[in-house]
N, C-alpha and C positions, 0 to 999 in steps of 0.2 A: 880712355875716357869712360868706357862702360864700367870698368872696375872702380873708377873714381866715383861715379854716380851710385854704384851699388854700396860702396862703403859709406857714402853720405846718407843714403837711404836707411842703412842699418842704424846709424847714429840717430837719425830723425825718428825712426820707428821706436827706439827704446827710450827716447827722451820724452817724458810726459809734457802735455801742454802746460805752459806757464799760466797761472791763474790771472785773470783780468778782473780788476775791481770794477764796480759800477762807474766810478769816476773815470777810470781808464777807458771804458767803453764809450762813455759820453764824450771824452776828448777825441777819440777816433771818429765818432759820429759827426761831431761838429767840424772837424778838420776835413773829412770827406765832403761834407756839404760845401765848405768854403772853396774846395777845389772844383767840384762839379759845376757850381753856379756860374763860373766864368764862360761856360759854353753857351749860355743863353742870355747873357746881358744884352747882346747886340740885337736880339730879335725885335723888341718893342721900339727901338730907336732908328730903324732903317730909314723911315720917311724923313726924320729930322736930319740924319746924316746925308741923305741924298740932296736935300735942299742946301746944305752947307757946302757941298762940293758940286757946283753947278756943271762943271765941265767933265765930271767923272761919270762913266756909264757902267762902272764895275761895283757900285755900292751894293747892289742886290746879291752879289756873290759872297758877301761877308759871312753869313751863316754857313754857307756851303764850305767855304775855305776853312772856317773855324773847325767844322766837323771833320774835314779832311786832315787837318793838323792833329785832331784828336785820334783819328784812326792811325796816323803815322806814329803818334806817341804810344798807342796801344801796342803796335807791332815792334817798334824799335827801342822804346824806353822801358816799358813795363817789365820785360824779361830781365832787365838789369837788377831787379829786386832779388833775384836768385843768386846774383854774382857779387853784389856789393852790400854793405851794411845798410839796411833799409831806412833807418832814421836819417842818415846823412843824405841818402838819395832823395827822400821826401823833402828835406830842407833845401837841397839844391834846386828841385823842381819848383818849389814855391818861390824861391828867390828869382828864378828865371821868369816865373809868371808875373811877379811884381814889376820886373823891368819891362816885360812886354806890354803890360797894362799901361805903364807910363809912356811907352812908345806910342800906343794907340791914342792916348790922351793928347799927345803932342803931334800926331800925324798931320803933315802939311798937305797931303793929297789922299785921294781915294786909294791909289796904288799902295802908298805907304801904310794905310790902314789895313789893307789886305795882307801885307807882309806881317804886320803886327798880329793880325787875327790868326794867321797860320801858326805863329809861335805860341800865342795864347792857347790855341787848341791843343798843341803838342804838350805844353807844360801842364795843362789841365788834366792830362791823363794821370797826374799824381793821385787823383781819387782812386784809381785802380791799382795804385801801389799800396794804399792803406787797407783796402778790403782784404787782400791776401794776408797782410800783416795781422789783421784782427783774427783771421782764421788760424794763423800760426800761433798766436798768443793764447787762444781759447783752448780749454780742455776739450777732448773729442766729444764728450757727452753734452757740451754746451756750444759747440761750434755753430750749429744752425741758428740758435738764438742770438749769439753774438753777431754773426754775419747779418742777420735780419735787422738787428738794431742799428748797426753801422750803415746798412743800406737805407734805413729810414732817414738818417742824416743826409745821405745823398739825395733822396727824393725831396726832402725839405729844401735843400739847396737849389735843386732844379726848379721847384715850384716858386719859391720866394724870389729867385733871381729875376724872373720876368716882372713880378709885381714891383720889386724895388727899382728895377731899371725904368719901368714905365713912369713911376712916380718921380724919380730924380730927373729923368730926361724932360718931362713935361715942365718942370719948375726951374731946373738949373742948366739944362742942355746936355747933349750926349757926352761931351768931354768930361763933365763933372762926374758922370757915372764911372768912367774909367779911373778917374782920380780917387774916387771912393773905393773902387775895387782893389786898387794897389795896396793900401794899408790892410785891407781884409786878407789879401794874400800874405802879407808880412805877418799878420796874426797867425795864419796857418803855419808859417815858418817857425814862429816862436813856440807854437804848441808842440813842436818836435822835442822840446826840452822835457816835456812830460811823458814822452814815449820811451819804453824800454829799448835797450839795444838788442838786436837780433843778428847773430853772426851769419855771414853768407852760407848758403847751403851747398854750393858747388864751387869748384876751383878750376876754371878753364878760361880760354880766350873768348872774346866777343863773337868771333866767327864760329867757333865751336858751339857756343851757347845758342846762336841763332840756328845753326844746323840741327841742334837737338830739338828745337821747336817743331820742325817738320817730322822728326822721328817720333816725338810724343804723339802727334796726331795719328800716325800710322800704327803705333803700338797700343793705343788705349781706346778700345771700342766703347767704353762707357763715356769717355770724353766726347767722342764723335756723336754718339746717340744723344747725349745731353745737349750738345751744341745744335744739332739739327732740329731737335724737338723744340728747344727754346727759340731757335731761329724762325721756325714756322709760327709759333705763337707771337713773336715780335713782329713778323710780317703781317699777321692778322691785326695786331694792335695798331700798326702804322697805317693799315688800310683805312681805319676809322679817322685818324687824325689828319691824314692827307686830304681827304675830301669833306671833312666836317663843315668847313666854312661854305663850300659850294653847296652842300646838302641843305644847310640852314637858310641859304639865300632863296631857294626855290620852294615850290609847294610841298607840303601844306604849311610851312613855317614862315617864310618871308621875313627872316631875321638877318641882321647884318653881322659884321665881323666882331662887334662887341659881344654879342651873345656867344659866339664861338670861343672868345677869350674866357668867358665865365665858366665854360666847361672845364677849363684847366683847374679850377678850384676843386672839382670832383676828384682830381688826382690825389687829394689828401687821403683817400681810401688806401692808397699804396703805403702811406706812412704808417697807418694802423695795422695793415695786413702783414707787413714784412716781419716784425718780431714774432707774431703769432704763427706764421708759416714756418719760421725757423725753429720754433719750439716743437711744433708738430713733426717736423723732419727729424729732429733729435730723438723724439720719443717713438715715432712710428716708422722711421725710414723715409727716404725721399720719394719713393715710388707712389705711395698713396697721395701725397701732397701734389705731386706732378699730375697725377690722374685727375684729382679734383680741379686743378688749375685748367687743364685741357678741357674737361667737361664744362667748366664755367665759361670759358671763352666761346666754346661752341654754342652753349645756351644763349649767350649774349648776342651772337650774330643771328641766331634764329629769331630772337626777340626783335632785333633791328629789322629783320625781313618782314615780320608779321605784324608789328605794332608801330604804325607810322604816326606817332604823336610825340610831343615834347617829353611827356612822361616816359614813353618807351625809350627815347634816346638817352634820357638821364639814367633810368634804371639799367638799361643795357650797358652803359659806360661803367657804372659801378660794378656790375658783374664782370665785365671784360677786364677792368683794372684789377679786380680781386684775383681773377684767374691768371693773368699774365704775371703779376707780382708774386703770387704764391708759388707758381712754378719756377720763377727766376730764383727765389731764395732757396728752394729745395734743390734746384740744379747746382747752385753755387756750393751748397753744403756737400753735395755729392762730389763735385769736381775737385774741390779743395782737399778731399780725402783720398784722391786717387794716388798721387805721389807727393807727399809733403815737401820733399826737397825741391819740387818744381812748381810750387803753387803760382808764382808769378807768370811762368810760361804757360801753364794751364789756363790761367786767367786771360792771357793774351789770346790764345786760340779760341776760347769760349766767347769772349767779347767781340773779337773781330768777326767770327762766324755769325754771331747774332746780329751785328750791325750790317753785315753784308746782306743777310736775309731780310732785315728791316728795310734796306734800300730797295730790294726786289719787291717787297710788299708795297712800298710807296709808289714805285714806278708802275707796277701792275694795277694798282688801284686807280691811278690817274688815267691809264689807258682804258680800263674797264668803265670808268665814269664817262669818258668821252664817247665810248662806243654804245653803251646801253644804260647808263645812269646807275642809280643807287642799287637796283636789283642785281646788276652785274658785279658791283663791288661786294655786296653781301655774298654772292655766289663764290667769288674768288676767296674771300676771307674764310668762308665755311670750308672750302677746299684745303686751305692752310691748316685749319683746326683739325680736319679729318686726318691729314698727313701726320700732324703732331700726335693724334690719338693712336694711329697705327704704329708709330715709333715707340710710344709708351707701352703699348701692348706687346711689342716685340722685345722689350727689355728683359734681359736675363741676368741672373746673379753671378754667372761665371765671369771670371776675370781674364783679361788679355795678358800678353807678356808683360811682366814687370809690375802688374797691378796688385793692389791689396784687395782682400775680400772685405766687402762692406755692404751693409744693408742698402739696397737700392730699389 
């Protein structure tokens, strides 16, 4: 199998990136957003769902189950993009997503809705099939810009999903939102007709493919460093969102959940930042962009600690969002260049590691809040940022076994 991978890597290394037109990038961006949006439709409707299933005590688990399904999709489905033709795989996942959304709309009980939510989460990992596809289609000198633009579509899908779901649920009920989401998923399936065909990059069994995922982690130091660094930043990012509503309820703000929801609109900064960060990573290499992102996140948390006003919270979130998203795009630009024939598996490792660290940040933030309040949360997040900074400073340009030299 090693010889098989080496031969494929040689072919991938000599084949220039296929040019992506602006229309092609737009199609990939919209399709990515259509996939990612399904992870968050359920959040604004939980109260309404709970009232419709009076005997069910499991409704509050729907967001968690959906994200667990997404994690399973990242781990078990996304690597298939290296093994099968990607356009057909994306089509299959969108069709499965549409069926699962119909199942959620028809769910007769809370348990049935949980099962449908698990499948929705797994199928929604289609978004992480499309991002490596964009990286494969882009020329090396434009990879960061293309990935940044496609990620803007993902961010838009995440942001608008909650707004759309809240509007529809309030007027038509929660089942209507799932009925609307199903044809949107079919639209994602239809968009695959506009995508080019990309041949599989490896030829092996599924078991061997999954075994190679572990080997990639061991063999690629740049992948490990990027994952750990972004994981620390994502943990710091999640510290903020985990306790935001609790923070706004107390002094000096005394605001409700509605104000916490308005903070989500500030996330539009990420939509603007992503393409800019990608272009800078293309021109200057990923390391300066990552360093800027880490420094921005640290500055944001120092601002949160020292400026206890609403203006401080808003400005701090803008800076935090800028830092986290800039570093994410730069890290993706780096990771996708490590082994072109294994982009989907690299994406699996990077995203799973990042989400695990994000969960650690959320759990740690809640514990810190209960023990010592906002100051302790700030201290924990600053610690995560410092760890990300140390990892960034330790980054070297030397390659591990089987890697390519690339500006990092």
